[in-house]
N, C-alpha and C positions, 0 to 999 in steps of 0.2 A: 625717297621711296626705298632706296637701298638700306637706309638706317632702320626703317620699319621692318623690312624683311629680316634684317640682322637681329633686331630685338625679339621678333617672334621665334626665330630659330633658337636664340639663346634661352628663351622662356621654356620651350619644349625640351631642350637639352637638359636644362636644370631640373625640370619636372621629372623627366625620365631617369636622371641620375638619382634624384631623391627617392623615387619609387623603388629603384633597384637597390638602393642602400637599405630601405626599410625591409624589403623582401629578403635581402641577405641576412639581416638581423633575425628575422623569423627562422630562417634555416639554421643559422648559427646556434641560437638558443635551443632549438628543437633537437639538433644533433648532439649538443652538449648534455642535454637532459638524459639522453639514452645511457650515458656512462655513470649516471648518479642514481641514488635511491632516496626514498623518504622525502623529507622536507626540501632537501637540496634539489631533487628532481622536480618537485612541484613548483618551486620558486622560479626555476629556469623556464619551465613550460608556461608559467604565468607571464614572464617577460616576453616569450614568443607570442602569446596571445595579445599582449599590449601592442606590439609592432604589427601583428596581423590586422588588428582593428584599424590601424592607420592606412592600410592598403585600400580600404573600401571595397575589397574583393570578397564577395559572399562565400565563394568556394574556399579561399584561403582561411577566412575567419572561421568557417564551419569546421574544417579539418583540424585546425589548431586547437579549437575549443573542445572538439571530440577527444583529441589526444589527452588534453588536460583533465577532462571529466572522467575518462576511463582510468587514468593513472591515479586520480584522486580517490576513486572507489577502491582500488587495490591497496592504497595507502591509508584508507579509512578516514580521509579528510572531507568532512561535510562542507566545510568553509569553501574550499577550492571547487568542490563539485557544484555547489550552489552558484558560485561565480561564473563558471563555464556554462551552466544551464541557463542563467539569466541572459548571457550573450546569445545563446542559441534561440531563446525565446524572443529576443529583440529581432533576430533575423527573420523569424516566422512572422512577427507583427509587421515587418517592413515589406514583405513580398508574398506572404500567405502560401509559402511552399510547404506541402504536406510532409516532405522529407524532414524538414526542420521540426515540425510538430511531433512526428514520430520519435525523433531523437530526444526532444524535450521530455516526452512521456517516459522514454527509456531511462533518462537520467533521474526522473522522479522515482522510478522503481529502484534505481541504485541508491538513492538517498534513503529510502525506507529499508533497503537491505542493510545499510550501515546502522540504522536505528533499530534494527531487528523487528520492524513492523512487517511481518511476513505477509499477512493477507493484503495489506496496502501495496506492497511490492508486486504481489501476484496480480492485483487489479491493474496497476499501471503497465505491467508487462503485456497484459491482454489488450489494453487500449492501444499501446504502441504497435503491437502485432497487427491489429485490425486495420490500422491506418496503412501500414506497410503492405498489407494484402491488397488494399484498394489501389495503391500506386504501383503494384506489381514488383515490389522490391523483395525478391525471393530470398536473398541472403539475409536481410534484416528479419524477415518472417521466421526463417529457420533458426536464427540466433535467439530470437525472443522465445520461441518454443523450447529451445534447449534450456534457457534460463528458467522457464516455467517448470520444465521437467526436473531440473535440479532442486527447485524449491519443494516440489511434490515429494521427491525422494527424501529430502531432509526431514519432512514431517511424517515420513513413513507411509505416504500415500503412493505405494509402489505401483499399483495398477494404473493410477492417474499419470504417474511419471512415465510408465511404459507407453501409454497411449500418446502422450505429448511428444515423446521421442520419435515414435513411428511417424507421427504427423510431420515432424521436423525433417525426416528423411525425404518426404515427398517434395519438399522445397529445395533441399540442399543437394540431393543426388543429381537432378537434371542439370544443375549449374556446376557440378563437380567441385564443390567447395570442400576439398579434402581435409583441411585443417579443422573444420567444424564437424565434418562427418566422423572423424576419429573420436571426437568428444561424445557425439551422439551414441555411437556403438559402444564406447566405453561405459557410458551411463546405462545403456541397455544391459550390458554385462553385469554391472553392479546391481541393478534392480533384479535381474534374473537370479543372481546369487542370493539376494535377500529373500526371494520367493522360493528358494531351494530348487530352482530349475538349473541344475549344474550343467547339463548338456547345452542348454540355451546360452548360459553364461560363457562357457568355453567357446561356443560358436561366435558370439558377439565380440569377445575379446580378440579372437584370432582374426576376425573381420577388421577390427580396429587396427591391428598390426599390419595387415595387408594394405589397407588404405593409406596408412601412415607412410609407407614406402613411396607413395606418389606425392607426398607433401614437399613443396618447393622451398618452404621456409625451414632452413636447416636447424636453427635453434628450437623452433616449435616442434620440429620432427623428433629431435633428440629428447625433449622433455616428455612428449606424448609417449614415446617408446618406453621410457623408463617408468612412467606412470602406469601404463598398461601391464608391463611385466610385473610390477609390484602387485597390481590387482589380481592377476592370474595366480601369483603365488599366494596371495591372501585368500583366494577362493579355495585352493587346495588345503591351506592351513586350517580353514574353518571346517573342512571335511575330514580333518585328521590325517591327511596324506602329506606329512611333513617333508618327506624326501623329495617328492615332486615340487613342493613349495620352495624348498631350499635351492633347488636347481634354477628356478626362475629368479629368486632373489640374487643368487650369485651371478646370473647373466647380467642383471642390471648393475651390480656393483663392479663388474669387470669393465664397465665403460671408462674410457680414458679420462683421467682428471675429474671424475664425477664429484668428488668431495669439494673441489674449489668452484667448479662451473655450476653445479646444481645441488647445493647443500640440502634443499628441501627433500629432493628425491633420494639423496644419499642417506639421510636420517631415516626415512620411511623404510627403505630396503634393508638397512643395517639393523634396525630395531626388529623388523619382522624375521630376519635371518636369525637373530639372537633368540627370539621367542620360539621359533620352530626347533632350534637346537636344544633349548631348555626343555621343551615339551617332549623331545625324544630322549632326554636324559644326558645329552652332551653339554655339560655345564662349563666346559673350558672356554674361557674368554667371554662368556656371556655377560657377566657383571661389567667387565671392562667396556664391552660394546655398548651396553645400556648407558654407562656413565659418559661415554664419548657422545652418544646421541643427545643426552641431557645437556651437556656443556655447549654443543653446537646450537641447540634450540634456544638456550638462554642467551648466548652471544648474538644470535640472529633475531632474537625476540619473537620466535615462533611459539607464542604462549599457548595457543589453542591445543597443541599436541603434547605439551609438557606434562599435563595431567596423565596421559596414557603411559608415558615413560616411567613416571613415579609408581604407577600401579604395577608395571612389569618388574621394576626393581623390588617393590614390596613382595611380589610373588616369589622372587628369588630368595629373599631373606626369610620369608615364611617357610619355604621348602627346606631351608637350612636351620630351622628352629630358632632364628633370631627374631623373636616377636617384637621387641622394642624398636628395632630398625624398620621392621615391616610396618608397624603402626606409624612411625615417623613419616615414611614415604607415602602412606595412604593419606595422612593429614596434608602433606604437600600437594598431593593430587587433588584433594578436596578444595584446597585454596585456589589452585589454578583453574580447576574446572568451574568453580563458581564465578571466578573473575571473567572467564571467556564464554560462559553460558554453554559449556560442553556438557549437556545434560546426561548423555550416555555414560561418560566417565564419572560424572558427579554421582549418579546412582550406583555405579559399580564400586566407587570408593566407600560410599555409605554402607553398602551391603557387606563389604569385606571388613570394615571397621566394626560393624555389629558382631561379626563372627570372631574377631580377634580380641575384642574387649569383653569385660564382664560387668555384671551388676547394672547400676544406673547408666553408666556410659553406653553399654551395649544396648540398653533399652532406648536411650535417647537417639542413638544412630539409627536403630531399626524404625523408630517412630518417624524420624525425619525422612528415611528412605520410603516408607509407605506413603507419607503425605506428598512427597515430591513425585513419586511414581503415579499416584492417583491424579495429581494436578497436571502432569505431562500428558497422561492418557486423555484427560478431559480436553486439554488444549489441542492435542493432535486431532481429536474427533471434531472439535469445533472448527479448526482450520480446514479440515477436509470438507466439512459441510459448507464452509464459507467459500472454498475454492470451487466446489460444485455449483454453488449458487451463482458466483460470478461468471463461471463458464456458461451456465444455463441461460442467465439473463443476457449475456453478450450474444450467444448464438440465437436466442429467441428474437432479439432485436433485429439481427441480420436477416433472419427468416421472414420477419414481419415486413421489412423493407422490400425484400424480393417479392413477397406475395402482394404487397401494395402496388408494386410496379406492374405485376402481371394483371392484377384487377383493373388498374387504370388502362392498360393496353386493351384488355378485353372490352371494357366499357366503351372505350373510344371506337373500337371496331363495330360494336353493336349500334352505337349512335349514328355512325357513318352509314351503316346498312339501312337503318330505318329512314334516314334522311333521303336516301336514294329511292325508297319505295313510295314516298309520299308524293302526291300530285301537287301542282301549283296551288290549286284551290284549298287543299288541306293545309298547305303551308301558310297561306294567307289567313285562314280561319284560326289556325294554331297561333299565329303571330299576334292576332287580335286578342285572343284569349290570354296569351302569355303576357301581353302588355297590360291587360286589365288586372290579371292576377299579380303581376309585378307591382303595379301601382298600389293595390291594396296591401301587399306585403311590405312595400317600401314605407307607406305611411304608418302601418302597424308597428313595424320595426323601429321607425323613427320615434314614435310615441313611447315605445318601451325603452328605447335608448335614452330619451330625454328623462324619463322617470328614473331610470337606473343611475344616470349621471347626477340627478338631483339627490338621490339617496347617497351616492358616493360623496357629494359635497357636504351633506349633513354629517356623514361619518367623519369626514376630514375636519369639519368644524368642531365636532365633539372631541376628536383626537387632539386638536389644537388647544381646546379648553382644558383637557386633562393635562396636557403638557405645561400649560400656564400654571395650573393648580400645583402640579408637581414641582415646578420651579419656585413658586411662592413658598411651598412647604419646606423645600430644601434650603433656599437662600434666606428666607425671612423668618419663618416659624422656627426652623431648626437652629438658625443663628441666634435668635432671641433666647431660646431654651439653653443654648450653650453658654450664653453670658450669665443667665440666671444660675446655671449649674456651677459656674466658677465662683459667683458671689456666695452661694450657699456653702461651697467648700471653704472659702476664705472665712466665712462665719462659723466654720466647724460644725455645720449642720449636715453631717455626712449621710445620715439615713435619708433625709429629704433630698440631698443631692443625688444619691443613688437612684431613688425612685424617679426623679426628674430626668436622669440620664436614660432610664428605661423608656420614658415617654419620648425623649428625643430620638432614640434609636427606632421606636415604632413609627415616628413621623418620617424619619429618613427612609425606612423600608416602604412606607406607604407612597412616598414621593417616587421611589424607584419603580414600584408597581404601576404607578400612574403614568410614568414617563413614556414617551412614544418609542416605538420600535422602528428603526430605519433599516431598509434593505439595500441602500445605495452602496455603502462601504462594505458591508458584509452581506453576501447573497442569502436569500431565504434558505436554501439547502444547508449552508454552513451554519446559519442561525439555529436551525432545528438540531443539527448535529451537536453544536456547542451546548444547547439547552439539555439535550439527552445526556451528554457527557457529564454535565454538572450534577445530575441526579443519579446517574448509573452507579451501581455498586454490586458486589456479589450477592448481597441480600435484597437488592432492589433492582431487578433487571428490566431493561426496556428494549423492545424490539421495534424497529422501524421498517416498514415495507413501502415500496412505491415511490420513495423520495427521489430516486435517481432517474426515474422513467419519464419525467416531464420537464420541459423548459419553463422554469418558474419566472423567468424574466418577462414572459408574455402575459403573466397574471397580474391583475391590478394590485397595488400595494395595500389597499384597504382589505382586500380578500386575504392576502398573505398575513397581514397583521391579525386578522380575526383567527386564522388557522393557528398562528403562533401562540396567541394568548389562550386559545382553547386548549392547546396541548399543554401549555404551562400550568393552567388552572387545574386540568385533569390530573397531571402528575403530582401537583401539590396536594390535591384532595386525597389521592391514593396513598400518598406518603403519610398524611396527617390522620386520616379517618378510616380508610378502607382496610388497613392491615394487609395490603397486597404486597406480593414480592415479584410480580410479573405483570408488565403492561405491554400490550401490542398496539402499535399505532400504524394505521393503514391509510396512505394517501392514494387517491386515484382521480384521474380526469377523464370523463366520458362525455362525448358530444359537447353539450354546452354547459356542463356542470362540473364542479369540483367537489369531491366527497372526502370526508374525514371520518374514519371509524376508530374509536378508542375503546379497547377492551381490557379489563383487569380481572385478576383472580381473587379479589378481596372478599370481604364479608357481605357486601351488597346491602340493600335496604329495600323497604317496602315503599314503592313509588306512590301508592295511594295514601300512605300515612305521613311520609316525610315531606317537608317543604324544601324547596330549593334554597341553598345558601346564596349569599350575596354574589359570590364568584360566578355560580351557574346562572343567576339572574342577569348578571352583566353580559355573559356570553349570549343568553337568550335575546337580550335587547340588540346586541351587535348583529346577531344572525338575522333578526327580523328587519333591521335597518337595510340589510343587503338582499332583502326578499328571499331569504333562505329558510330552511326548516331545521329544527333541533328536536331529536327524540332521545329519550333515556329509557333503556330497558334494564331492570335490576330486580333481583329476588334475594331475599335474605339467605346467605350462605352460598350463593351462586355467582357472585361478582356483579359487575356493572358494564353495560355497553352504551356508548354515546355515539349517535349518528348525526352528522352535520352535512347538509347539502346546500351549496351556494351556486347560483347562476353565474357564469363567467362574465357575461356582458349585457344581460337584459333580464 
């Protein structure tokens, strides 16, 4: 007995020691990573994650992966970000905690930020924010709103950025999250500055400085203070009040050991100081300061700001009549601006190059400037519209959910009231009538259901038949044609071989068109997105509405296959025959029906004169198989509208 007790004690002691050793490893690599940057930092954090996963402690695993994911974003490493996000996704799958889901969506947004997919990042920030609202995580909501505001500011949606920032304050001020409140007020100041509301900008910047005094994180406090001081100086610099601006830049540069501790802020302040002195006519040390900023940014690989420094140096040389050096630095700015997608400096470099050069070169730079400016304007407008649409659809869904809840509660109250008013006799009579009606409805529904299932089985059989034909075409007919093609080539009958090769390719294409579409591995929503992406171009635009508003996993595969094939056939017809450059595809599910409307702006046709092609006839047959209806409205010169209505289950 004593031996058993001894063994049990030894087992728990060893297990405790092992767990402690693993936890010590997590803390060791996490603390070591703080002192490193770049790849070294991420590799150390990844080791910490490895040991955290061994603890089987969800909280430790989550915190360690969050740290790795955030640092991966700031280091621009998609590989490590995806790794940490996969671990967090597994945590969510194991216990369905919405906190983990909100973080997963947040990391999806960070991934798209790195890839420069701005509207996708905006979408995932919104999704993450909405989940955090439901679990009442005010800090997460405020941070996501701040990220959304930053994106809106970047695409020059200043009004939207202002609204998102003010909304963020509603969540961050009650919990006194000073370190993020500083960022929100700083963003409000920047936005107000861009909108030429100088007084508001001053008010917000000063508010940021006051709140920053309450920040307990010393390093974050110092960085925020330097950043806000630079922004205030930049505000006055843009207003032409350079003496005021210089005062703020010097305040920041007076910070002890700023050059070594905070090189990013040092270069910002020093460059702006040099710029204001230059604009005042005080050119002493200006060039040396610009060169120092340039060297620091190159050594620290702050590539996004190098383009701005080269433009400032170019202005200096231009002012001193040294055109060749001015052009050299503008070309350097152009190179770095293109590399880092710094569109503002890219445009500025092109404009100034067109002014300093002559002849064909000047014309080339000016044309590139106009083309890029128009493209960016269109992109910004599109992104603003997309942001508004995402926000509208998200808020609309939330309002619909609230209204549905209210309607359900009201309906429940009414039913309860009516039940209390009925007598026992009426209840008995109503029950008999209800039973009779239910019986009729049940048998009617059952009959319709059986008929519908029979139609689905027929559709499945036809799909299997198509699949078998496609397989035979691909494996047997195409294979035989390939062998004949090789024999003809060996016999040097090249013309015949070429024609046979065309036949082979037609057979292969036909087999692909006949092959079945599966929605198990790739969901219906993604299949449609992939299909649209394959055909979409600047000269052939495709808009899709309603795809995100329904759970397509609840819709039968035969119906989804019909919808997919109908969309594909319509797109191909528009591209081949209709001479259209815009197609609008609308999905909707209402009551017991799913609707598909496809509209194009092509040349149209006379429906009384023209016969349906084989593609449309195939769609007609599929629709009729599922008890649906297909109508086509078209006029010569006015495009074509296709309407499809399919019952969901009967």
